[in-house]
C-alpha positions in Angstrom: 19.8 -33.0 -24.6 18.1 -29.9 -24.4 16.5 -28.5 -21.0 13.1 -27.6 -20.9 13.1 -25.7 -17.7 12.2 -22.3 -18.1 12.4 -19.3 -15.7 8.9 -18.2 -14.2 8.2 -14.5 -14.7 9.0 -12.2 -11.8 6.1 -10.2 -10.1 6.3 -7.6 -7.7 3.9 -7.0 -4.7 4.0 -3.5 -3.0 2.4 -2.4 0.4 0.2 0.3 1.7 1.4 3.8 3.1 -0.8 2.8 6.5 2.0 -0.1 6.8 4.4 2.6 7.3 3.2 3.0 10.9 1.7 -0.1 11.9 2.7 -3.5 11.3 1.8 -5.9 8.7 0.3 -9.1 10.1 1.9 -11.4 7.9 5.6 -9.9 8.8 6.7 -6.8 10.7 8.9 -6.9 7.7 6.6 -5.4 5.4 7.4 -1.5 4.5 5.9 0.8 2.0 9.5 1.4 0.9 10.0 -2.5 -0.1 8.6 -5.3 -2.0 8.0 -9.0 -2.3 8.6 -10.6 -5.3 6.7 -13.5 -6.2 7.6 -16.3 -9.3 4.5 -17.2 -11.1 3.7 -18.4 -14.2 1.0 -15.7 -14.8 -0.5 -12.5 -13.3 -3.3 -14.5 -12.2 -1.2 -17.2 -10.3 1.1 -13.9 -8.7 -2.1 -12.3 -7.3 -3.1 -15.4 -5.9 -0.3 -16.3 -4.2 -0.2 -12.6 -3.0 -3.9 -13.4 -1.8 -2.7 -16.2 -0.2 0.4 -14.6 1.7 -1.1 -11.1 2.7 -4.7 -11.5 2.2 -6.1 -8.2 0.6 -3.7 -6.0 2.5 -0.9 -5.3 -0.4 -1.3 -2.3 -2.8 -0.1 -3.3 -6.1 1.3 -6.2 -8.4 3.8 -5.3 -11.2 4.9 -7.3 -13.9 8.7 -7.0 -14.2 9.1 -4.8 -17.2 6.8 -2.1 -15.6 8.3 -2.7 -12.1 11.9 -2.0 -13.5 10.6 1.5 -14.1 9.2 2.5 -10.7 11.9 0.6 -8.6 13.2 3.5 -7.6 10.2 4.3 -5.3 11.1 1.3 -3.3 14.7 2.1 -1.8 14.6 -0.6 1.0 14.5 -3.0 -2.1 13.1 -6.6 -1.8 11.4 -7.8 1.4 12.3 -11.4 2.7 9.6 -13.1 4.7 
């Protein structure tokens, strides 16, 4: 029997520099040198999830392929909420 479950794409949410010096309302762990990974079917669904979690207080959402090219800018790695 075939397994019809598919892996969902990963999207990566980053945060602005103001959270270097002030706490983010969603979590004290949020920092501009880190990112939050969101699994979602599409970019639009990932964006809606980011809005649900963080309101408008995030900078960018990257698709996995594009994020791999700039991941080195986020040395703290993945932020666990």
